[in-house]
N, C-alpha and C positions, 0 to 999 in steps of 0.2 A: 485404651490408649494410654502409655505410661509418658507423663508430661514429668513428673519430678523423678530427679535424678541422685541417686546417691554422690554424695562431695566426694567420698574415693574413687568415683569415677576420673574427676579432674586434676585430684591435687593428693597430693601423700601424707600421710594422717600425723605426720611432725612437723607441719607446718604452725608455728608458732605467734602467740598474740602480740610479738615482737614487729611483725610482718605487716600488721592493720593500718597500714600508715593512708591517709588520705590525699590522692591527689586530684581530686574533683569532688565538687556536690552539684548535684541533682535538686532542684531548689524552687519554689515558687509560693506564695502569697496566699493565707488560705483565704476562701471568697465571704466564707461566714464573718471570720475574727480579725483578719489581715496577720496573721502569724505568719514569722518565714516558718516553712517544712524547708526539709533537708534531708535526702538521703546521697551519702557516700559511694563514691567511687576509691575503694581499696584496693593494697597489696594483694590482699589474695581474690579478691573478685577480676584483676588483671591477671593471677595467674590461673585460673578459672579459666576465662575467654585466652590465653595463651594455650592450654592444653586443646581449647575448643579449637583454636586456627590449627592446631595439630591435624586436628581426626577432618577436620575439612581440606588439607592439603591434600588427603587420601584418596579422597573422592571425588572424580573427574565436575560429578554435575557442580557441584559447588562453586567449579570460576568458571564457568562459561558466562556467567553475567557480573557486572558488580552490583553491590547491596550492603547494607548492614545489616550486625548482627547481632545481637546480644544477650547476655546472661544475667540470672538474679539470683541470688541468692536467698534465700529463704531460711524461715524457725517456723516447724512444725508447731499444734499446740502445745506436742509433747519434750520442746524444745528440741529436739533433732533437727540437722541444716539438712537442709536440699538444696539442688539447681536447677530453676528453670532454665530453658535457652528461645529465641525465637528468631527471626527475620524478620527484614521487612516488606510490607507489599506482599509480590507470589513470588514463589521458588519457584522456577522452569515454569512456569503456570499455572501453580497450584497454591492455593492456599492454606489446605490439609495438607500435613508432612507429618509421618510416625516419630512420637519423639519431641517434635517441637512445638513451643505454646500453638494452639489455634485460634482465628483470628476472633477480634472484636465481633459479639454478638451485632447480625445486622445484613453481613453481606451478605448471607444466604438468602435473605429478603429479595435482595435484589438482584438475584443471582442471573436470573435469566434476562432483567432487563438490561444487568451493565454487559451481560452478553449481543443483545440483540444491538445495544447503542454503541459498543466496540464493533460490529461487523458494520455498522453504518456507517461509524465515522472512518472505517479501513477503507469501506467503497468509496466516501465524501474524500479520501486522502489519495485514490489510484485514479477519483478523476480530473481531480486537479495537477495531479504528477502528469495526466497525459494531456491536460488542456496547457500545461505549462511547454510541454515540447513540442508546441506543434507547426509545422516544417514553415506555414505562410512566414512566422517571425524572421527568421533566418532572410524567408525570401523578400521579405517586405527592408529588411538591413541594406541587402545587398544592394538590390534597385534603388534606393534611396540613395545608398554614397553613389553609387554611379550617377543618377542625375544628378542632384549636387556635385557630381565632378564637371559634369558636359557642365553644367549652368556657370561653373567657375570658369572651366575653359572657356564658354562663350563672354562672359562677362572679363575677363581682363583682352579678348579679343577686339569686343565691340569699343572698350575700353581704347586701345591703342587707336582704332578706327577713328573714333571721337576727337582722341589727338590732332591724327594728321588732317582730320578733315576741320579742323579749328584753324592749322597750318596755311591750308589750301585757301581757305576763304579767305584766310588774312592778303595771301598772297594774287590770288585773284580780283580781291578790292582794288588793290593797289595797280593792276597792270590792264583790268579790263573794265569798260563800259557799254551802259549801256544794255543791248537786246544779249549782246555776247554775256556781260557779268549775270543777269535774272536765267539766263539757260543753266549756266552753272554752276548759280547758288542752286538752282533748283534739281539739279543733280545731285547736290552733296545731301541735300533735303530728303531725297529720293533715299539714298544711300541710309540716311538714319530712316527711315521710316520701314525699312523692309529690315534692318535691323532689330526693330522694335517688333516687326510680326517674326521674326524667327527665334526672338526671343520667347513672344505669347505663346508661340506653336510648342516646344519645345514645357515651358509650364503645363500646357493644356497636357501633353502625353505624358508628366510628370502624372499630375491630377487621373487622368482617363486610370493606368496604372495600380495607383496607390490606393486612391482610392476604397479601390473597392478590398483589398486588403486591411487596411484600417481600421472599416467597418467591420471587416472578419473579426482582429484582435482584438478592437472595444468589444467585442459580444462576447469574446474567451473572456474577456478579463471582467466584465461585466457577470460572467457566469462563476470564474473565478473566486473575486469577491462574495456573490451569494453562496457558495460554497461554503467561506470562512465562515459565515455569518451562522450559516447553518450548523458548522461543526463546532462551533464557540456555542450558539444555544444547545445543542446536543449533548455537550459537556458539561454545561450549564446545570442542564437539569437532571443530569445522571449523577451529580456531585452532589445536587442540594437531596435528592432522594435516598445519593449513599449516607449525609447527615444527617436526614433525619430518622435515620434506618439505626445506625450505629449507635448504639447505647454503652456510655464508658460506666463503671460502676466505682465509689471510692473506697477508701476506707472505714468511712463514717456509714457506707450502706446504702449511701445517695445515687440514684445513677440521673443520670442525663444524656441527652442526647447533642451528638454533636452540634447539631444546627442549634440545640438552646447555647451552648457553651462558644461558641463562639458567633453568634447570628450575624457578626457583619461580613460575615464569608470566608473561608479558611482556603488554602491550597490544596490543588488535586493529593491523594494520598492522605492526607492529617487520619490520624486514626489507624493508618496501618501499619505505620514505625513498631519499631522495637519493644520501646520504651512501655507506648501507651499499650502493648498487649499484655508486656507483663508482668507490668502492675495493677490492671483488669484484671488477670488473670489470679494473680494474689491474694488479690479486694475479694474475691470472688469463692475463693476456696479456703479460707481462713488462716491465709500466709501471712507470716508480718514477713516484711522484707529486709535485709540487713544489709545490702549493698549490691549497685547494678554497675556492668558495665559494655560499652557498648565502642563498637570496632569497625571498620570497612572490609569487605572482603573479595576476590577477584577482578576483573579488569579496573583497572580508575578510573572515574567518572568522570564524564566527558569534557567536565571543562576543568579537570587533573588539581581538584583541589579537595578531594577526596582518594586515600591511597592506600593500599591492601595494607595489614596487618596496623597498622594505627588507631586509639585508641578517638573517640570523639565522643562531647558532652550531645546533651537535647539541643535539635534544630531549634534554631529562634522562630520560623515562620510554622511548624507543623505542630511541634512536641512543646516547646517551652512555653506555650501561651495555656497548657493543660493540664500543668505541673502541680499546680496550685490545687487544682479540682481533684486532682489524684492521689496526691500525697497526704490530701483531709483526711484526718481522724485517725493518722497512722501516731501509734503512740507507742514507748515515747519517743518522741522527735529525737536523732542523734545531737551532740551537741553542738552548738554552733561555735567557728571561729573567730567571733569577734561578738560581745556582747548584743544580745538581743532588744529590739524598740521594743519600750513598755508598750503593752497592748492600750488601745483606747476606743472607747463606745463612741456610739451616736443617739445621742437622746432626740430624742424627733420631736420637735415645735409644735408642730403643727400638720394633719395631714385629711386629706379629702380623696375622693375618686380620680380625683385630676391632678392634684400637686401636692407636693412634699415639703417641709421643710424641716433642716436639722440644725443641733447645734454643734459645728465642724470646730473639733478638737483643735491645735497647734502642732504643725509634724503631721499632719496626713492629708495629701493633695487632696485637689476637687475631684478632679478628673484625672484618668490613668494618664503615665510618661510614655513616652516611646518607645523605651527601651526593659528589659525582666525587670531591674529593680527597679521601676515607678512605675509598678503593672497596681499596687496596693492604693485606692484613694477610694472617698465617698461615694462616688458613682458607683465603682468595682465590688463595691460590699452593700452597699444598697440594692444594686441589678442579682444579686444573689441570693439575699435574705429575703426579700418582700417577693410574695405573690406576683407574679406577671413584673418582675423586677427587669429582666431584659427593655423592655419599652421607656422607660425612664430615661429622661435629658437631661442634662445640666444648663441651665437658664440662665446663670452669669456665674463665675470664679473667682476664689481670695486666695490669695496667696499661701503657701502651704503652710508659713508658719504663723498665718493670722487665723486667729479662731471666730467664732460668730454664725450668722444668719448665713445660710446655704440652701437656694431654692432649686427645686428640680421639678419637672411636667412628666406625669406620668400617660402623656397622648402628643402628636404632632401639633393639635390645633393647640392646645394650651403654652407648648413652647414655642410655638410662631408667636403667639398674645403674646405672653410674658414678653419673649424676645424686643418684640416690639416695643412696649413699653421702656422697655430699658434704654433702647437706642431713643427713641424722644425726649429721654429722661423724665419719664411720668412717674418714676419711681424713687420714693425718698430712702435715702440709707443714711443712717447716722452710726461712727464709729467711739470709739470711745481709746484713749493710748496714756502713756505716763511716757515725758519726755525728759530722758537723760540731764535734764536742767531745767534752770528757772526761766520760765520766759517771761519777758515784760510786760507785752501788750495782754490786753486783756479778752479781747474778739479782734476778728477783722475778716477778709477777704484772702486769698493766696494768688494768682494771676501766672503761672506759671509754664509757657508749654513747653511740653514734654520728646525727647523723641529715644529710642533703643539705639542704642550703637552698636550694628551687626557683628562686631566684632569684638564685643566684649559685654554679650547677653549675658545674664536679662537685666543687665546694670541698666537703668536709666537718667538720663541727666536733661537740665534743660538748654533746647536750644531755640535760639529766639529765630532763626532763619529754615530750619527743619520739622521742628518742635508742633505737635499736636495740639491746640488749646486745652488747657487743664485749670478748671477752676474749685478752691476749696473753699467753704466757710469753717471758723474755727472759734472757741467758745473754750476761754480757762473755764475750768469746774473747780480744782481747788491746787495749792503747792503746797507740797508737802515736806519738807527740810530741803535736799537740793534736787529735788523731780516737780513734775509739772502734768497734772492730770488732766488731760483736755478733748475735747467733743471735737470731732470733725466732719463735716457733712458733705460730702464732696461731690459737684453738681456735673462732674463731667466721670468718665469711669477709664481712667488711663493705667496701664499697666507702673504697679509704685507709685503712685500719686501722694499719696496719705504718707507715705515715706523719704520722697524726694521731695515734698513742699514742705516738709520736717526738716529735715537738713541740709536744703541748701540755704546758704548765708543770705540770698534775695526772697526768701520763706520768713519758717522759724527760727532756722541757723542752729535748730536743735536735733539732732539726732532721736527717733522713739527708742526709747531703753532695748536691749537686746537685739537690735539693726546693725548686726557686725556689716551687712552689706555696705552700707552705705559710714560706715564709722566709725558705730558705738564699740568701746572698748570694755565695756562695764560688764562685771562676770554676773550671769545671771541665765534662769535656764529655760525660756522663749521670747521670740518679740514681743511686747507687750502692747499690743494691736488686736483688740477686738470688735465685731460688725453686731452692733447690740437692738439696732433698731432695723426693720425694715416693714415701709407702708404701700401698699401700693392695690389696685383696683385689681377684683379675683373676675377673670377673664367669663365665666360660668354662673356666677352667682350676683354678680356685676351690685357688690358692695367692696368696699376699703377694707382690707386686712391688716392688721397691726400687729406684727411679729416683736414679740423682744425676747433676748435673752441675756443673762447678768453677766455681767462683765467677772470672768475668774480671777482677776488679780486687783 
């Protein structure tokens, strides 16, 4: 089956280099090095995609359902350029279609299980629809409304009668005496009792009629809930099987399953999108990607966020988390539109089968952030570099700008035990910093409660009413011209604790050198704050570990 198409099938031969402007970058961070890897969507790739749209227009089978389509411009080892094309998911129920890139390996392995599960899911869906259409539901609503109407009318009538009895009772008390009065009052009381009996009878009738319907509806709803749980369990099971079977390969020749790449789980359909299909095929066939373009075709998406004929980038939920891995090994990388961050290494200070400690460089996150441009971190790098690295979990964190000792656990029990030590303040931490001024006091304790303003994150400030207790010991190490080298020993672990305790006038009143967030305007390459020492009890070895990392400034 032919998957590589001639460039002349899509664009004219006079398409010039001046037409190669870039409108979008597919990008991700290499799991091993943290380098930002990029693949452009150029005017040429868009022109190829527009020609593909013309082809799709002339064939009704491509308009029956809306989906993403994509093209990848590649270079063969001999320098010749060709085009790959792909569609997301299935095309009219088929995964293999002549001329289109095949699905990522793995779907065939679970094809029978997928078909069986989909049939079971459809069966569950039909049963749920049938149960939701239970005729007794409408019958219950109608009868319930009728009883409520009758009860309301009866209540209004009884209220009117009660008002009349009260007036009549007052009247007979003024006009009748003795036996005649007693007889009249008894008649009024009997009328009240009869109305109470009338109301109880109607309520009893209501209960006799509605209770069987209620029980049937409750049993039906319980069955629907049970079926929904079955559906969720089946879907998760199928997804786990597919993600364990799907194997992606990058340009370094490394292959990982979707389960390994996204151990925390991923949306249904991950791995079936155009971009992973195209890049996996290129990587496994010695093809160098030059540019890629993806667009929506067919009916608009259900929530109307995809428009036919419009170009789109990598989807945040499914494709973007895979980009760094898929592009790894692609050389040379396309030029970045801005200077790339200098690569940093991760010196390992201590390592055993239970935990690992690294000397985190300044400028690198401890753990990945929420958004795609903040995925590079100590945790994400180690998870891809180390055997069984996916089990790693960070025990604590350092600010991105802070360097020094960062501790990570290799199993859940160790992580829990170390986390408890941090929570109970049983871990001894020592930081070294340079202040952008001369401190007067030689040593002391700073006790200022800190509060993070939700409207101005990540900024922290001293707040005596809302702040959390924050305690820091300090000791001046040396004074060097207009600067002070100082040692901090935090007794609590609040966000930006040392930075605020240094900068606030009720603390030292001098910002840490390079701390622009809290007012330092000195020209310097980094925040001069370093986690130098860490002492704690090893949870398994039951001995104290004394870790040190030489201050780099």
